[in-house]
Structure formats: C-alpha cells, structure tokens
C-alpha positions as CSV (number, residue, x, y, z in Angstrom):
1,M,40.9,3.8,29.6
2,K,40.4,3.3,25.9
3,D,36.8,4.0,24.5
4,K,34.9,1.1,23.3
5,T,34.6,0.6,19.5
6,T,32.8,-1.4,17.1
7,H,32.8,-1.9,13.5
8,F,31.0,0.0,10.7
9,G,31.6,-2.1,7.7
10,F,35.4,-2.5,7.6
11,E,35.8,0.8,9.6
12,E,36.5,0.8,13.3
13,V,34.4,3.7,15.1
14,P,33.5,4.4,18.5
15,T,30.5,2.3,19.8
16,E,28.1,5.3,20.3
17,E,28.7,6.5,16.7
18,K,27.5,3.4,15.0
19,V,24.0,3.6,15.5
20,H,24.0,7.3,14.0
21,R,26.0,6.2,11.0
22,V,23.6,3.3,10.3
23,R,20.7,5.6,10.6
24,A,22.3,7.9,8.0
25,V,22.8,4.9,5.7
26,F,19.2,4.1,5.8
27,D,18.1,7.7,5.7
28,S,19.8,7.8,2.4
29,V,18.5,4.6,0.9
30,A,15.0,4.5,2.2
31,D,13.3,6.0,-0.9
32,N,14.9,3.5,-3.4
33,Y,15.4,0.6,-0.9
34,D,12.7,-1.5,-2.5
35,L,14.0,-1.1,-5.9
36,M,17.6,-1.9,-4.9
37,N,16.6,-5.1,-3.3
38,D,14.9,-6.1,-6.5
39,V,18.1,-5.1,-8.5
40,M,20.6,-6.5,-6.1
41,S,18.8,-9.9,-5.8
42,M,17.3,-10.0,-9.3
43,G,13.9,-10.4,-7.2
44,I,15.1,-13.4,-5.3
45,H,14.7,-11.6,-2.0
46,R,11.0,-12.0,-2.4
47,L,11.3,-15.7,-2.4
48,W,13.8,-15.7,0.7
49,K,11.0,-13.6,2.5
50,R,8.1,-15.9,1.5
51,L,10.0,-19.1,3.0
52,V,10.3,-17.1,6.1
53,I,6.5,-16.5,6.3
54,D,6.1,-20.3,5.5
55,M,8.5,-21.1,8.3
56,A,6.8,-18.8,10.9
57,N,3.4,-20.5,10.5
58,I,1.5,-17.4,11.5
59,R,-2.0,-18.0,12.7
60,P,-5.1,-15.8,13.0
61,G,-5.0,-13.7,16.1
62,Q,-1.4,-13.9,16.8
63,Q,0.6,-11.0,18.1
64,I,3.8,-10.4,15.8
65,L,6.8,-8.1,15.9
66,D,8.6,-7.5,12.6
67,L,11.9,-6.1,13.8
68,A,14.0,-4.0,11.6
69,G,10.8,-4.0,9.4
70,G,11.8,-1.3,7.2
71,T,9.6,-0.8,4.1
72,G,7.3,-3.5,5.3
73,D,7.8,-6.5,3.0
74,L,7.7,-9.0,5.8
75,T,4.7,-6.9,7.7
76,R,2.6,-7.1,4.6
77,L,2.7,-11.1,4.6
78,L,2.5,-11.4,8.3
79,A,-0.5,-9.1,8.6
80,A,-2.5,-11.3,6.0
81,G,-1.7,-14.3,8.2
82,T,-2.9,-12.8,11.5
83,G,-6.0,-11.5,10.1
84,P,-7.9,-8.6,11.7
85,Q,-8.1,-10.2,15.0
86,G,-4.4,-10.2,15.3
87,K,-1.8,-7.6,15.3
88,V,1.6,-7.0,13.6
89,I,4.0,-4.2,14.8
90,L,6.5,-3.0,12.3
91,S,9.5,-1.6,14.3
92,D,12.5,-0.2,13.1
93,I,15.3,2.1,14.6
94,N,15.1,4.4,11.5
95,H,12.2,6.9,11.1
96,A,12.7,7.4,7.3
97,M,12.2,3.6,6.7
98,I,9.3,3.5,9.1
99,G,7.7,6.4,7.1
100,T,8.3,4.7,3.8
101,G,6.9,1.4,5.1
102,R,3.9,3.2,6.6
103,A,3.0,5.0,3.4
104,R,3.3,2.0,1.3
105,L,1.1,-0.2,3.5
106,V,-1.5,2.4,4.0
107,D,-1.7,2.9,0.3
108,D,-2.4,-0.7,-0.2
109,G,-5.1,-0.9,2.4
110,I,-2.9,-3.4,4.7
111,A,-2.2,-1.1,7.7
112,G,-5.6,-2.0,9.6
113,N,-4.0,-4.5,11.9
114,V,-0.4,-2.9,11.9
115,D,1.1,-0.6,14.2
116,F,4.4,1.3,13.7
117,I,6.9,1.8,16.5
118,Q,10.4,3.4,16.2
119,A,12.8,1.3,18.8
120,N,16.4,-0.1,19.1
121,A,16.6,-3.7,18.9
122,E,18.9,-3.7,21.9
123,R,16.1,-2.2,24.2
124,L,12.9,-3.2,23.2
125,P,10.1,-1.1,24.6
126,F,7.7,-3.9,25.0
127,A,6.5,-5.9,28.2
128,D,7.9,-9.6,28.8
129,N,6.1,-12.3,26.8
130,S,4.3,-10.0,24.4
131,F,4.7,-11.7,21.0
132,D,3.9,-15.2,19.4
133,C,6.5,-14.7,16.8
134,I,9.3,-12.2,16.0
135,T,10.9,-11.7,12.6
136,M,14.1,-9.8,11.7
137,G,14.8,-9.5,8.0
138,F,18.3,-8.2,6.9
139,G,18.6,-6.2,10.2
140,L,20.7,-7.8,12.6
141,R,23.9,-7.3,11.0
142,N,23.3,-3.5,11.5
143,V,22.9,-3.8,15.2
144,T,25.7,-2.6,17.3
145,D,25.5,-5.3,20.3
146,K,23.8,-8.3,18.6
147,Q,23.9,-10.3,21.6
148,S,21.9,-7.6,23.6
149,A,19.4,-7.8,20.7
150,L,19.0,-11.4,21.0
151,D,18.6,-11.2,24.8
152,S,15.8,-8.4,24.4
153,I,14.0,-10.4,21.7
154,Y,14.1,-13.5,23.9
155,R,12.4,-11.3,26.8
156,V,9.6,-10.1,24.8
157,L,8.7,-13.4,23.2
158,K,5.8,-15.5,24.7
159,P,6.6,-19.1,26.0
160,G,6.3,-21.1,22.9
161,G,7.0,-18.3,20.7
162,R,9.6,-18.2,17.9
163,L,12.4,-16.1,16.3
164,L,13.2,-16.2,12.6
165,V,16.3,-14.1,11.7
166,L,16.7,-13.6,7.7
167,E,20.2,-12.3,7.0
168,F,23.0,-12.4,4.6
169,S,25.6,-15.1,5.7
170,R,28.6,-17.1,4.5
171,P,28.2,-18.5,1.0
172,V,29.8,-21.9,0.2
173,A,33.5,-21.7,-0.9
174,A,32.8,-22.4,-4.6
175,L,30.5,-19.2,-4.7
176,K,33.0,-16.9,-2.7
177,P,35.1,-15.6,-5.5
178,A,32.2,-14.5,-7.7
179,Y,30.3,-13.3,-4.7
180,D,33.2,-11.1,-3.5
181,F,33.5,-9.6,-7.1
182,Y,29.8,-8.8,-7.3
183,S,29.8,-7.4,-3.9
184,F,32.8,-5.1,-4.0
185,R,33.0,-4.1,-7.9
186,I,29.4,-4.4,-9.1
187,L,27.1,-3.6,-6.0
188,P,28.4,-0.2,-5.5
189,R,28.0,0.7,-9.2
190,L,24.4,-0.5,-9.1
191,G,23.8,1.6,-5.9
192,K,25.4,4.8,-7.9
193,L,23.2,3.9,-10.9
194,F,19.9,3.3,-9.3
195,A,20.2,5.2,-6.0
196,D,22.9,7.5,-6.6
197,D,24.5,6.3,-3.6
198,A,27.4,4.1,-4.0
199,E,28.9,4.5,-0.5
200,S,25.7,3.0,1.2
201,Y,26.2,-0.1,-1.0
202,R,29.7,-0.3,-0.1
203,Y,28.8,-0.4,3.5
204,L,26.4,-3.1,2.7
205,A,29.0,-5.4,1.3
206,E,31.3,-4.7,4.2
207,S,28.6,-5.2,7.0
208,I,28.0,-8.6,5.4
209,R,31.6,-9.8,6.0
210,M,31.7,-8.4,9.5
211,H,28.3,-10.2,10.4
212,P,28.6,-13.7,12.3
213,D,28.6,-16.6,10.3
214,Q,26.0,-19.3,10.3
215,Q,27.2,-21.5,13.2
216,T,28.3,-18.5,15.4
217,L,24.9,-16.7,15.1
218,L,23.2,-20.1,16.0
219,E,25.4,-20.2,19.2
220,M,24.6,-16.6,20.1
221,M,20.8,-17.5,20.0
222,E,21.5,-20.4,22.2
223,S,23.3,-18.0,24.7
224,A,20.3,-15.7,24.8
225,G,18.2,-18.7,25.8
226,F,16.7,-20.0,22.7
227,E,16.0,-23.8,22.1
228,D,15.8,-26.0,19.2
229,C,17.8,-23.4,17.1
230,S,18.6,-24.2,13.6
231,Y,19.5,-22.6,10.3
232,Q,18.7,-23.1,6.7
233,N,21.2,-21.7,3.9
234,L,19.5,-20.2,0.9
235,T,21.1,-19.6,-2.6
236,G,24.4,-21.3,-1.5
237,G,24.6,-19.8,1.9
238,I,24.5,-16.0,0.5
239,V,21.5,-15.8,3.1
240,A,20.5,-18.0,5.9
241,V,17.3,-18.4,7.9
242,H,18.0,-18.9,11.6
243,R,15.0,-20.1,13.7
244,G,14.7,-20.7,17.5
245,Y,12.0,-21.0,20.2
246,K,11.4,-19.8,23.8
247,F,10.1,-22.7,25.9
C-alpha cells in the first residue's frame, strides 16, 4: 500500500514529514519574520491585519484564540480589544515563533492577558465551545490537513463564535504575471538579502500556489459546519479574508 503524501511547496513529501519541514522553515525565519513581512508587502500586511481586527469585532471580556499566531501581530491588537478581563491565547505549532512572539509582547508590556500554547491546528488541545473568536493569519496554508484544522477550530468555537482566516490567495488575472515574477524571481532574493534564507521564501511562494483558492476554502469552511461564510479580497486577491460563524 502506497504511503500517503502531501505537498511541501511544489514538492511531494510523505504526510508525516511535512510538519517537520514546515517547522524547520519557521525555525529559520523566526528572528527576521517581522522584518521580512514589512519588506515583502511594503508594510501593507499591517493594513490587512487591522482589517481582520475590525471584522472580528472583539469586545471586552471575550476569549480569543490567535491560531498560528507567530510573532504576535494579531495577538497584540486582539489583546487591546479584550481588555484585562478577557484572554487571548497565542498558539503556534512552532516553538521558535512562539518564543519570538512572547519576547516581543512582554517587552511591550502586552502579555498580561495573553497565554502562549504550542499546538497543532489539526488537534487543538482545548475544550469544546471555548472561544468567542478565532483568528488565523497566514498559517492555514502550512497546515498538512486543512479540513481537519477547520473541523478542530469549529469544535472549540462557542456557539455564536466566528472564525477569520487571513491568507494569501488567488489574485485577479491582470495581476498574475507581475505577481508570479515577483514571487519566484524577486522574493527569494529578498529572503537571501534580508534573512540570508532564499529557500524558505521560495517555499512561501510555492505554498501560496498550492493553497486552495477563495471559493474552495469557503466550501471547506462550510463542510466543517460554518455558516454565513464569506470572503473579501484584499489587494486584488493577493490576500483574502474568510469569515464564518458557528451557530
């Protein structure tokens, strides 16, 4: 019987190997992750994340899970919304990313209502109906079994809770030639110049192409049980925000 395989960028790898290879990528980029986000997007990623926060409609006292929270960009904004009576959990599968996020939030005096938990999105270690809102910024494309992750997210959301997924997606046709040139010719060079790591950013470009398009991801959310699902394209569809509710 043939072993199960999945994609790591454009490469086909054994399923159990992907999580280790993704971890190695983010071990490599953790220290320069925020710098490279600014360089790659010319700072626009900050506007994308602000929009997610506006759409999340966080209120004081709520329980929030920032999944694949990385270095804490979204957690920082979410924690301000919940206030001291609420709680935000920054969760990531990668220990190095959590360490970087924790250090930066603590240094900025923001970690008072934030917990840090290393976890796999496919098997979240939380009780059913735990969170008012779950955000996931630029992490779903790295998950091996995305449908299992969406199922797990649905389980731990409270009734009335909402999921927001911010992720690279499919740009409109007019942008595709320039976007492909930038992704495969320029991005790895920027990774080499600013992070001494061309390969991780070549993987980034490939992983985006292997990620489900806007409509497919919406249908996957519906299959997990989410209702009133929708998406909003940002920057010509280079990025999209998907939103769904658990009723």
